[in-house]
PDB file of N, CA, C, O and CB in Angstrom:
ATOM      1  N   MET A   1     -38.302   2.908   6.933  1.00  0.00           N
ATOM      2  CA  MET A   1     -36.769   2.529   7.101  1.00  0.00           C
ATOM      3  C   MET A   1     -36.244   1.685   8.186  1.00  0.00           C
ATOM      4  O   MET A   1     -36.470   1.882   9.380  1.00  0.00           O
ATOM      5  CB  MET A   1     -36.024   3.690   7.248  1.00  0.00           C
ATOM      6  N   MET A   2     -35.566   0.779   7.723  1.00  0.00           N
ATOM      7  CA  MET A   2     -34.927  -0.231   8.627  1.00  0.00           C
ATOM      8  C   MET A   2     -33.894   0.460   9.687  1.00  0.00           C
ATOM      9  O   MET A   2     -33.382   1.566   9.509  1.00  0.00           O
ATOM     10  CB  MET A   2     -34.135  -1.328   7.701  1.00  0.00           C
ATOM     11  N   ASN A   3     -33.679  -0.366  10.801  1.00  0.00           N
ATOM     12  CA  ASN A   3     -33.180   0.213  11.875  1.00  0.00           C
ATOM     13  C   ASN A   3     -31.851  -0.502  11.700  1.00  0.00           C
ATOM     14  O   ASN A   3     -31.899  -1.710  11.466  1.00  0.00           O
ATOM     15  CB  ASN A   3     -34.003   0.046  13.236  1.00  0.00           C
ATOM     16  N   TYR A   4     -30.749   0.059  11.781  1.00  0.00           N
ATOM     17  CA  TYR A   4     -29.426  -0.523  11.484  1.00  0.00           C
ATOM     18  C   TYR A   4     -28.853  -1.466  12.595  1.00  0.00           C
ATOM     19  O   TYR A   4     -28.043  -2.350  12.315  1.00  0.00           O
ATOM     20  CB  TYR A   4     -28.444   0.610  11.246  1.00  0.00           C
ATOM     21  N   GLN A   5     -29.343  -1.224  13.967  1.00  0.00           N
ATOM     22  CA  GLN A   5     -29.084  -1.809  14.784  1.00  0.00           C
ATOM     23  C   GLN A   5     -29.498  -3.373  14.697  1.00  0.00           C
ATOM     24  O   GLN A   5     -28.790  -4.276  15.142  1.00  0.00           O
ATOM     25  CB  GLN A   5     -29.486  -1.112  15.672  1.00  0.00           C
ATOM     26  N   ASP A   6     -30.830  -3.577  14.017  1.00  0.00           N
ATOM     27  CA  ASP A   6     -31.241  -4.933  13.905  1.00  0.00           C
ATOM     28  C   ASP A   6     -30.389  -5.797  12.826  1.00  0.00           C
ATOM     29  O   ASP A   6     -30.616  -6.996  12.663  1.00  0.00           O
ATOM     30  CB  ASP A   6     -32.732  -4.923  13.545  1.00  0.00           C
ATOM     31  N   PHE A   7     -29.410  -5.106  12.114  1.00  0.00           N
ATOM     32  CA  PHE A   7     -28.448  -5.922  11.119  1.00  0.00           C
ATOM     33  C   PHE A   7     -26.933  -5.677  11.495  1.00  0.00           C
ATOM     34  O   PHE A   7     -26.073  -6.352  10.930  1.00  0.00           O
ATOM     35  CB  PHE A   7     -28.684  -5.428   9.493  1.00  0.00           C
ATOM     36  N   VAL A   8     -26.655  -4.919  12.246  1.00  0.00           N
ATOM     37  CA  VAL A   8     -25.325  -4.477  12.505  1.00  0.00           C
ATOM     38  C   VAL A   8     -25.110  -4.645  14.097  1.00  0.00           C
ATOM     39  O   VAL A   8     -26.072  -4.596  14.864  1.00  0.00           O
ATOM     40  CB  VAL A   8     -25.121  -2.934  11.976  1.00  0.00           C
ATOM     41  N   THR A   9     -23.894  -4.830  14.508  1.00  0.00           N
ATOM     42  CA  THR A   9     -23.647  -5.097  15.914  1.00  0.00           C
ATOM     43  C   THR A   9     -22.126  -4.931  16.230  1.00  0.00           C
ATOM     44  O   THR A   9     -21.317  -5.339  15.397  1.00  0.00           O
ATOM     45  CB  THR A   9     -24.143  -6.540  16.280  1.00  0.00           C
ATOM     46  N   SER A  10     -21.731  -4.402  17.290  1.00  0.00           N
ATOM     47  CA  SER A  10     -20.290  -4.055  17.491  1.00  0.00           C
ATOM     48  C   SER A  10     -20.014  -5.147  19.054  1.00  0.00           C
ATOM     49  O   SER A  10     -20.837  -5.190  19.968  1.00  0.00           O
ATOM     50  CB  SER A  10     -20.064  -1.987  17.732  1.00  0.00           C
ATOM     51  N   ASN A  11     -19.116  -5.687  19.048  1.00  0.00           N
ATOM     52  CA  ASN A  11     -19.095  -6.432  20.390  1.00  0.00           C
ATOM     53  C   ASN A  11     -17.166  -6.309  20.563  1.00  0.00           C
ATOM     54  O   ASN A  11     -16.408  -6.671  19.663  1.00  0.00           O
ATOM     55  CB  ASN A  11     -19.955  -8.430  20.220  1.00  0.00           C
ATOM     56  N   PRO A  12     -16.786  -5.840  21.645  1.00  0.00           N
ATOM     57  CA  PRO A  12     -15.215  -6.058  21.722  1.00  0.00           C
ATOM     58  C   PRO A  12     -14.581  -7.380  21.633  1.00  0.00           C
ATOM     59  O   PRO A  12     -13.368  -7.513  21.475  1.00  0.00           O
ATOM     60  CB  PRO A  12     -14.737  -5.577  22.942  1.00  0.00           C
ATOM     61  N   ASN A  13     -15.530  -8.498  21.753  1.00  0.00           N
ATOM     62  CA  ASN A  13     -15.032  -9.489  21.756  1.00  0.00           C
ATOM     63  C   ASN A  13     -14.914 -10.459  20.299  1.00  0.00           C
ATOM     64  O   ASN A  13     -14.389 -11.554  20.094  1.00  0.00           O
ATOM     65  CB  ASN A  13     -15.656  -9.950  22.759  1.00  0.00           C
ATOM     66  N   VAL A  14     -15.588  -9.601  19.502  1.00  0.00           N
ATOM     67  CA  VAL A  14     -15.701 -10.041  17.952  1.00  0.00           C
ATOM     68  C   VAL A  14     -15.277  -9.087  17.112  1.00  0.00           C
ATOM     69  O   VAL A  14     -15.828  -7.990  17.020  1.00  0.00           O
ATOM     70  CB  VAL A  14     -17.073 -10.369  17.481  1.00  0.00           C
ATOM     71  N   MET A  15     -14.006  -9.537  16.272  1.00  0.00           N
ATOM     72  CA  MET A  15     -13.363  -8.659  15.205  1.00  0.00           C
ATOM     73  C   MET A  15     -12.853  -7.384  15.808  1.00  0.00           C
ATOM     74  O   MET A  15     -12.971  -6.295  15.246  1.00  0.00           O
ATOM     75  CB  MET A  15     -14.375  -8.308  14.056  1.00  0.00           C
ATOM     76  N   LEU A  16     -12.176  -7.596  17.188  1.00  0.00           N
ATOM     77  CA  LEU A  16     -11.725  -6.633  17.868  1.00  0.00           C
ATOM     78  C   LEU A  16     -12.671  -5.204  17.962  1.00  0.00           C
ATOM     79  O   LEU A  16     -12.140  -4.101  17.835  1.00  0.00           O
ATOM     80  CB  LEU A  16     -10.443  -6.459  17.297  1.00  0.00           C
ATOM     81  N   GLY A  17     -13.905  -5.342  18.161  1.00  0.00           N
ATOM     82  CA  GLY A  17     -14.990  -4.500  18.394  1.00  0.00           C
ATOM     83  C   GLY A  17     -15.453  -3.906  17.114  1.00  0.00           C
ATOM     84  O   GLY A  17     -16.360  -3.095  17.303  1.00  0.00           O
ATOM     85  N   LYS A  18     -15.116  -4.055  15.886  1.00  0.00           N
ATOM     86  CA  LYS A  18     -15.675  -3.525  14.607  1.00  0.00           C
ATOM     87  C   LYS A  18     -16.835  -4.021  14.319  1.00  0.00           C
ATOM     88  O   LYS A  18     -17.251  -5.174  14.426  1.00  0.00           O
ATOM     89  CB  LYS A  18     -14.907  -3.727  13.515  1.00  0.00           C
ATOM     90  N   PRO A  19     -17.409  -2.924  13.888  1.00  0.00           N
ATOM     91  CA  PRO A  19     -19.011  -3.229  13.440  1.00  0.00           C
ATOM     92  C   PRO A  19     -19.124  -4.512  12.368  1.00  0.00           C
ATOM     93  O   PRO A  19     -18.464  -4.597  11.332  1.00  0.00           O
ATOM     94  CB  PRO A  19     -19.715  -1.736  12.587  1.00  0.00           C
ATOM     95  N   VAL A  20     -19.961  -5.348  12.771  1.00  0.00           N
ATOM     96  CA  VAL A  20     -20.267  -6.496  11.870  1.00  0.00           C
ATOM     97  C   VAL A  20     -21.671  -6.831  11.681  1.00  0.00           C
ATOM     98  O   VAL A  20     -22.542  -6.425  12.451  1.00  0.00           O
ATOM     99  CB  VAL A  20     -19.631  -7.670  12.339  1.00  0.00           C
ATOM    100  N   VAL A  21     -21.945  -7.692  10.493  1.00  0.00           N
ATOM    101  CA  VAL A  21     -23.120  -7.868  10.104  1.00  0.00           C
ATOM    102  C   VAL A  21     -23.657  -8.985  11.448  1.00  0.00           C
ATOM    103  O   VAL A  21     -23.011  -9.977  11.785  1.00  0.00           O
ATOM    104  CB  VAL A  21     -23.107  -8.406   8.447  1.00  0.00           C
ATOM    105  N   LYS A  22     -24.883  -8.575  12.039  1.00  0.00           N
ATOM    106  CA  LYS A  22     -25.352  -9.350  13.135  1.00  0.00           C
ATOM    107  C   LYS A  22     -25.366 -10.988  12.840  1.00  0.00           C
ATOM    108  O   LYS A  22     -25.860 -11.497  11.834  1.00  0.00           O
ATOM    109  CB  LYS A  22     -26.790  -8.816  13.475  1.00  0.00           C
ATOM    110  N   GLY A  23     -24.713 -11.718  13.942  1.00  0.00           N
ATOM    111  CA  GLY A  23     -24.771 -12.904  13.726  1.00  0.00           C
ATOM    112  C   GLY A  23     -23.624 -13.480  12.788  1.00  0.00           C
ATOM    113  O   GLY A  23     -23.659 -14.698  12.615  1.00  0.00           O
ATOM    114  N   THR A  24     -22.736 -12.853  12.238  1.00  0.00           N
ATOM    115  CA  THR A  24     -21.541 -13.092  11.607  1.00  0.00           C
ATOM    116  C   THR A  24     -20.316 -12.348  11.891  1.00  0.00           C
ATOM    117  O   THR A  24     -20.406 -11.393  12.662  1.00  0.00           O
ATOM    118  CB  THR A  24     -21.759 -12.983  10.408  1.00  0.00           C
ATOM    119  N   ARG A  25     -19.122 -12.662  11.352  1.00  0.00           N
ATOM    120  CA  ARG A  25     -18.092 -11.986  11.602  1.00  0.00           C
ATOM    121  C   ARG A  25     -17.595 -11.289  10.722  1.00  0.00           C
ATOM    122  O   ARG A  25     -16.411 -10.954  10.724  1.00  0.00           O
ATOM    123  CB  ARG A  25     -17.326 -12.579  11.998  1.00  0.00           C
ATOM    124  N   ILE A  26     -18.470 -10.956   9.802  1.00  0.00           N
ATOM    125  CA  ILE A  26     -18.217 -10.158   8.404  1.00  0.00           C
ATOM    126  C   ILE A  26     -18.303  -8.699   8.741  1.00  0.00           C
ATOM    127  O   ILE A  26     -19.382  -8.197   9.056  1.00  0.00           O
ATOM    128  CB  ILE A  26     -19.371 -10.514   7.171  1.00  0.00           C
ATOM    129  N   THR A  27     -17.358  -8.113   8.690  1.00  0.00           N
ATOM    130  CA  THR A  27     -17.231  -6.564   8.880  1.00  0.00           C
ATOM    131  C   THR A  27     -17.974  -5.643   7.921  1.00  0.00           C
ATOM    132  O   THR A  27     -18.041  -5.918   6.723  1.00  0.00           O
ATOM    133  CB  THR A  27     -15.789  -6.171   8.768  1.00  0.00           C
ATOM    134  N   VAL A  28     -18.521  -4.573   8.429  1.00  0.00           N
ATOM    135  CA  VAL A  28     -19.106  -3.659   7.536  1.00  0.00           C
ATOM    136  C   VAL A  28     -18.026  -2.937   6.699  1.00  0.00           C
ATOM    137  O   VAL A  28     -18.278  -2.332   5.657  1.00  0.00           O
ATOM    138  CB  VAL A  28     -19.953  -2.682   8.302  1.00  0.00           C
ATOM    139  N   GLU A  29     -16.776  -3.059   7.263  1.00  0.00           N
ATOM    140  CA  GLU A  29     -15.617  -2.406   6.397  1.00  0.00           C
ATOM    141  C   GLU A  29     -15.549  -3.335   5.140  1.00  0.00           C
ATOM    142  O   GLU A  29     -15.454  -2.889   3.996  1.00  0.00           O
ATOM    143  CB  GLU A  29     -14.048  -2.349   7.238  1.00  0.00           C
ATOM    144  N   LEU A  30     -15.603  -4.553   5.424  1.00  0.00           N
ATOM    145  CA  LEU A  30     -15.514  -5.640   4.219  1.00  0.00           C
ATOM    146  C   LEU A  30     -16.693  -5.181   3.016  1.00  0.00           C
ATOM    147  O   LEU A  30     -16.435  -4.762   1.887  1.00  0.00           O
ATOM    148  CB  LEU A  30     -15.911  -7.397   4.909  1.00  0.00           C
ATOM    149  N   ILE A  31     -17.849  -5.363   3.529  1.00  0.00           N
ATOM    150  CA  ILE A  31     -19.003  -5.179   2.853  1.00  0.00           C
ATOM    151  C   ILE A  31     -18.894  -3.641   1.890  1.00  0.00           C
ATOM    152  O   ILE A  31     -19.336  -3.459   0.755  1.00  0.00           O
ATOM    153  CB  ILE A  31     -20.219  -5.215   4.035  1.00  0.00           C
ATOM    154  N   LEU A  32     -18.286  -2.830   2.622  1.00  0.00           N
ATOM    155  CA  LEU A  32     -18.188  -1.390   1.971  1.00  0.00           C
ATOM    156  C   LEU A  32     -17.275  -1.524   0.887  1.00  0.00           C
ATOM    157  O   LEU A  32     -17.591  -1.219  -0.263  1.00  0.00           O
ATOM    158  CB  LEU A  32     -17.665  -0.214   2.962  1.00  0.00           C
ATOM    159  N   ARG A  33     -15.877  -2.079   1.282  1.00  0.00           N
ATOM    160  CA  ARG A  33     -14.799  -2.352   0.656  1.00  0.00           C
ATOM    161  C   ARG A  33     -15.246  -3.068  -0.777  1.00  0.00           C
ATOM    162  O   ARG A  33     -15.000  -2.605  -1.890  1.00  0.00           O
ATOM    163  CB  ARG A  33     -13.913  -3.182   1.595  1.00  0.00           C
ATOM    164  N   LYS A  34     -15.953  -4.292  -0.499  1.00  0.00           N
ATOM    165  CA  LYS A  34     -16.488  -5.052  -1.851  1.00  0.00           C
ATOM    166  C   LYS A  34     -17.359  -4.389  -2.892  1.00  0.00           C
ATOM    167  O   LYS A  34     -17.419  -4.547  -4.112  1.00  0.00           O
ATOM    168  CB  LYS A  34     -17.306  -6.205  -1.464  1.00  0.00           C
ATOM    169  N   LEU A  35     -18.050  -3.563  -2.021  1.00  0.00           N
ATOM    170  CA  LEU A  35     -19.191  -2.614  -2.921  1.00  0.00           C
ATOM    171  C   LEU A  35     -18.372  -1.320  -3.675  1.00  0.00           C
ATOM    172  O   LEU A  35     -18.822  -0.759  -4.675  1.00  0.00           O
ATOM    173  CB  LEU A  35     -20.542  -1.843  -1.711  1.00  0.00           C
ATOM    174  N   SER A  36     -17.164  -0.972  -3.054  1.00  0.00           N
ATOM    175  CA  SER A  36     -16.669  -0.061  -3.781  1.00  0.00           C
ATOM    176  C   SER A  36     -15.706  -0.627  -5.032  1.00  0.00           C
ATOM    177  O   SER A  36     -15.228   0.074  -5.924  1.00  0.00           O
ATOM    178  CB  SER A  36     -16.004   0.810  -2.844  1.00  0.00           C
ATOM    179  N   GLU A  37     -15.556  -1.957  -4.884  1.00  0.00           N
ATOM    180  CA  GLU A  37     -14.590  -2.530  -5.851  1.00  0.00           C
ATOM    181  C   GLU A  37     -15.393  -3.243  -6.826  1.00  0.00           C
ATOM    182  O   GLU A  37     -14.943  -4.026  -7.663  1.00  0.00           O
ATOM    183  CB  GLU A  37     -13.531  -3.471  -5.204  1.00  0.00           C
ATOM    184  N   GLY A  38     -16.921  -2.844  -6.626  1.00  0.00           N
ATOM    185  CA  GLY A  38     -17.747  -3.088  -7.892  1.00  0.00           C
ATOM    186  C   GLY A  38     -18.589  -4.455  -7.771  1.00  0.00           C
ATOM    187  O   GLY A  38     -19.126  -4.968  -8.753  1.00  0.00           O
ATOM    188  N   ALA A  39     -18.652  -4.984  -6.506  1.00  0.00           N
ATOM    189  CA  ALA A  39     -19.482  -6.134  -6.239  1.00  0.00           C
ATOM    190  C   ALA A  39     -20.695  -5.572  -6.153  1.00  0.00           C
ATOM    191  O   ALA A  39     -20.849  -4.380  -5.886  1.00  0.00           O
ATOM    192  CB  ALA A  39     -19.152  -6.945  -5.049  1.00  0.00           C
ATOM    193  N   THR A  40     -21.692  -6.427  -6.382  1.00  0.00           N
ATOM    194  CA  THR A  40     -23.036  -6.048  -6.136  1.00  0.00           C
ATOM    195  C   THR A  40     -23.656  -6.735  -5.023  1.00  0.00           C
ATOM    196  O   THR A  40     -23.060  -7.582  -4.356  1.00  0.00           O
ATOM    197  CB  THR A  40     -23.808  -6.244  -7.273  1.00  0.00           C
ATOM    198  N   VAL A  41     -25.059  -6.310  -4.786  1.00  0.00           N
ATOM    199  CA  VAL A  41     -25.815  -7.006  -3.449  1.00  0.00           C
ATOM    200  C   VAL A  41     -25.775  -8.510  -3.888  1.00  0.00           C
ATOM    201  O   VAL A  41     -25.462  -9.282  -2.981  1.00  0.00           O
ATOM    202  CB  VAL A  41     -27.615  -6.427  -3.131  1.00  0.00           C
ATOM    203  N   SER A  42     -26.009  -9.013  -4.993  1.00  0.00           N
ATOM    204  CA  SER A  42     -26.216 -10.561  -5.231  1.00  0.00           C
ATOM    205  C   SER A  42     -24.933 -11.066  -5.127  1.00  0.00           C
ATOM    206  O   SER A  42     -24.795 -12.176  -4.614  1.00  0.00           O
ATOM    207  CB  SER A  42     -26.865 -11.002  -6.641  1.00  0.00           C
ATOM    208  N   ASN A  43     -23.772 -10.326  -5.603  1.00  0.00           N
ATOM    209  CA  ASN A  43     -22.489 -10.849  -5.551  1.00  0.00           C
ATOM    210  C   ASN A  43     -22.169 -11.182  -4.029  1.00  0.00           C
ATOM    211  O   ASN A  43     -21.717 -12.269  -3.670  1.00  0.00           O
ATOM    212  CB  ASN A  43     -21.478  -9.838  -6.194  1.00  0.00           C
ATOM    213  N   LEU A  44     -22.442 -10.175  -3.219  1.00  0.00           N
ATOM    214  CA  LEU A  44     -22.149 -10.367  -1.942  1.00  0.00           C
ATOM    215  C   LEU A  44     -22.820 -11.389  -0.871  1.00  0.00           C
ATOM    216  O   LEU A  44     -22.281 -11.862   0.130  1.00  0.00           O
ATOM    217  CB  LEU A  44     -22.260  -9.241  -1.547  1.00  0.00           C
ATOM    218  N   MET A  45     -24.015 -11.582  -1.304  1.00  0.00           N
ATOM    219  CA  MET A  45     -25.010 -12.627  -0.839  1.00  0.00           C
ATOM    220  C   MET A  45     -24.450 -13.988  -1.239  1.00  0.00           C
ATOM    221  O   MET A  45     -24.482 -14.916  -0.431  1.00  0.00           O
ATOM    222  CB  MET A  45     -26.490 -12.405  -1.488  1.00  0.00           C
ATOM    223  N   ALA A  46     -23.971 -14.126  -2.385  1.00  0.00           N
ATOM    224  CA  ALA A  46     -23.298 -15.447  -2.852  1.00  0.00           C
ATOM    225  C   ALA A  46     -22.328 -15.600  -2.162  1.00  0.00           C
ATOM    226  O   ALA A  46     -22.301 -16.663  -1.542  1.00  0.00           O
ATOM    227  CB  ALA A  46     -22.867 -15.580  -4.178  1.00  0.00           C
ATOM    228  N   MET A  47     -21.194 -14.672  -1.979  1.00  0.00           N
ATOM    229  CA  MET A  47     -19.891 -14.890  -1.335  1.00  0.00           C
ATOM    230  C   MET A  47     -20.059 -15.106   0.071  1.00  0.00           C
ATOM    231  O   MET A  47     -19.402 -15.941   0.692  1.00  0.00           O
ATOM    232  CB  MET A  47     -18.963 -13.766  -1.544  1.00  0.00           C
ATOM    233  N   TYR A  48     -20.996 -14.311   0.619  1.00  0.00           N
ATOM    234  CA  TYR A  48     -21.256 -14.338   2.360  1.00  0.00           C
ATOM    235  C   TYR A  48     -22.708 -14.615   2.404  1.00  0.00           C
ATOM    236  O   TYR A  48     -23.550 -13.720   2.329  1.00  0.00           O
ATOM    237  CB  TYR A  48     -20.899 -12.737   3.305  1.00  0.00           C
ATOM    238  N   PRO A  49     -23.042 -16.126   2.554  1.00  0.00           N
ATOM    239  CA  PRO A  49     -24.402 -16.563   2.752  1.00  0.00           C
ATOM    240  C   PRO A  49     -24.920 -15.983   4.032  1.00  0.00           C
ATOM    241  O   PRO A  49     -26.146 -15.886   4.097  1.00  0.00           O
ATOM    242  CB  PRO A  49     -24.501 -18.078   2.765  1.00  0.00           C
ATOM    243  N   GLY A  50     -24.231 -15.584   5.044  1.00  0.00           N
ATOM    244  CA  GLY A  50     -24.706 -15.269   6.190  1.00  0.00           C
ATOM    245  C   GLY A  50     -25.254 -13.633   6.387  1.00  0.00           C
ATOM    246  O   GLY A  50     -25.811 -13.112   7.353  1.00  0.00           O
ATOM    247  N   VAL A  51     -24.846 -13.051   5.039  1.00  0.00           N
ATOM    248  CA  VAL A  51     -25.411 -11.820   4.836  1.00  0.00           C
ATOM    249  C   VAL A  51     -26.633 -11.533   4.227  1.00  0.00           C
ATOM    250  O   VAL A  51     -26.638 -11.875   3.045  1.00  0.00           O
ATOM    251  CB  VAL A  51     -24.668 -11.219   4.268  1.00  0.00           C
ATOM    252  N   SER A  52     -27.718 -11.003   4.636  1.00  0.00           N
ATOM    253  CA  SER A  52     -28.898 -10.850   3.737  1.00  0.00           C
ATOM    254  C   SER A  52     -29.194  -9.454   2.991  1.00  0.00           C
ATOM    255  O   SER A  52     -28.807  -8.351   3.376  1.00  0.00           O
ATOM    256  CB  SER A  52     -30.072 -11.159   4.563  1.00  0.00           C
ATOM    257  N   HIS A  53     -29.807  -9.675   2.075  1.00  0.00           N
ATOM    258  CA  HIS A  53     -30.132  -8.322   1.232  1.00  0.00           C
ATOM    259  C   HIS A  53     -30.346  -7.169   2.167  1.00  0.00           C
ATOM    260  O   HIS A  53     -29.765  -6.105   1.955  1.00  0.00           O
ATOM    261  CB  HIS A  53     -31.505  -8.459   0.298  1.00  0.00           C
ATOM    262  N   GLU A  54     -31.124  -7.320   3.161  1.00  0.00           N
ATOM    263  CA  GLU A  54     -31.530  -6.098   4.122  1.00  0.00           C
ATOM    264  C   GLU A  54     -30.420  -5.719   4.655  1.00  0.00           C
ATOM    265  O   GLU A  54     -30.141  -4.520   4.662  1.00  0.00           O
ATOM    266  CB  GLU A  54     -32.529  -6.357   5.260  1.00  0.00           C
ATOM    267  N   SER A  55     -29.616  -6.609   5.175  1.00  0.00           N
ATOM    268  CA  SER A  55     -28.421  -6.055   5.947  1.00  0.00           C
ATOM    269  C   SER A  55     -27.212  -5.209   4.893  1.00  0.00           C
ATOM    270  O   SER A  55     -26.555  -4.238   5.270  1.00  0.00           O
ATOM    271  CB  SER A  55     -27.676  -7.475   6.757  1.00  0.00           C
ATOM    272  N   ILE A  56     -27.148  -5.666   3.907  1.00  0.00           N
ATOM    273  CA  ILE A  56     -26.387  -4.777   2.894  1.00  0.00           C
ATOM    274  C   ILE A  56     -27.105  -3.431   2.646  1.00  0.00           C
ATOM    275  O   ILE A  56     -26.475  -2.375   2.606  1.00  0.00           O
ATOM    276  CB  ILE A  56     -26.231  -5.534   1.484  1.00  0.00           C
ATOM    277  N   LEU A  57     -28.378  -3.500   2.489  1.00  0.00           N
ATOM    278  CA  LEU A  57     -28.931  -2.175   2.183  1.00  0.00           C
ATOM    279  C   LEU A  57     -28.802  -1.157   3.328  1.00  0.00           C
ATOM    280  O   LEU A  57     -28.606   0.047   3.164  1.00  0.00           O
ATOM    281  CB  LEU A  57     -30.380  -2.318   1.817  1.00  0.00           C
ATOM    282  N   VAL A  58     -28.943  -1.817   4.563  1.00  0.00           N
ATOM    283  CA  VAL A  58     -28.685  -1.034   5.743  1.00  0.00           C
ATOM    284  C   VAL A  58     -27.524  -0.228   5.941  1.00  0.00           C
ATOM    285  O   VAL A  58     -27.422   0.958   6.252  1.00  0.00           O
ATOM    286  CB  VAL A  58     -28.702  -1.794   6.714  1.00  0.00           C
ATOM    287  N   ILE A  59     -26.477  -1.300   5.644  1.00  0.00           N
ATOM    288  CA  ILE A  59     -24.985  -0.870   5.520  1.00  0.00           C
ATOM    289  C   ILE A  59     -24.812   0.448   4.678  1.00  0.00           C
ATOM    290  O   ILE A  59     -24.300   1.497   5.069  1.00  0.00           O
ATOM    291  CB  ILE A  59     -24.115  -2.058   4.802  1.00  0.00           C
ATOM    292  N   MET A  60     -25.413   0.139   3.282  1.00  0.00           N
ATOM    293  CA  MET A  60     -25.026   0.866   2.324  1.00  0.00           C
ATOM    294  C   MET A  60     -25.978   2.398   2.680  1.00  0.00           C
ATOM    295  O   MET A  60     -25.560   3.397   2.095  1.00  0.00           O
ATOM    296  CB  MET A  60     -25.297  -0.001   0.840  1.00  0.00           C
ATOM    297  N   ASP A  61     -26.853   2.527   3.336  1.00  0.00           N
ATOM    298  CA  ASP A  61     -27.776   3.417   3.533  1.00  0.00           C
ATOM    299  C   ASP A  61     -26.936   4.291   4.712  1.00  0.00           C
ATOM    300  O   ASP A  61     -26.519   5.440   4.565  1.00  0.00           O
ATOM    301  CB  ASP A  61     -29.266   2.720   3.912  1.00  0.00           C
ATOM    302  N   TYR A  62     -26.786   3.391   6.010  1.00  0.00           N
ATOM    303  CA  TYR A  62     -26.128   3.923   7.407  1.00  0.00           C
ATOM    304  C   TYR A  62     -24.808   4.757   7.007  1.00  0.00           C
ATOM    305  O   TYR A  62     -24.574   5.914   7.358  1.00  0.00           O
ATOM    306  CB  TYR A  62     -25.665   2.546   8.505  1.00  0.00           C
ATOM    307  N   TYR A  63     -23.841   3.786   6.053  1.00  0.00           N
ATOM    308  CA  TYR A  63     -22.618   4.172   6.284  1.00  0.00           C
ATOM    309  C   TYR A  63     -22.143   4.885   5.134  1.00  0.00           C
ATOM    310  O   TYR A  63     -20.958   4.833   4.808  1.00  0.00           O
ATOM    311  CB  TYR A  63     -21.824   3.122   6.636  1.00  0.00           C
ATOM    312  N   LYS A  64     -23.118   5.641   4.410  1.00  0.00           N
ATOM    313  CA  LYS A  64     -22.623   6.380   2.985  1.00  0.00           C
ATOM    314  C   LYS A  64     -21.861   7.591   3.407  1.00  0.00           C
ATOM    315  O   LYS A  64     -21.371   8.338   2.560  1.00  0.00           O
ATOM    316  CB  LYS A  64     -23.941   6.899   1.927  1.00  0.00           C
TER     317      LYS A  64
END
């Protein structure tokens, strides 16, 4: 099992402290919303090049 802290971080100086994909300003909230709207992992990786397959899987697993 992957550790979510390797892929998700929170910093009060980035996106008001919301959890984001590490190394980006892409919020976990955005990823989850896009998935709920029908986006696939491949779609998300194409839309947001800084987001890895593993980071999306961790978000899906940890935040379900």
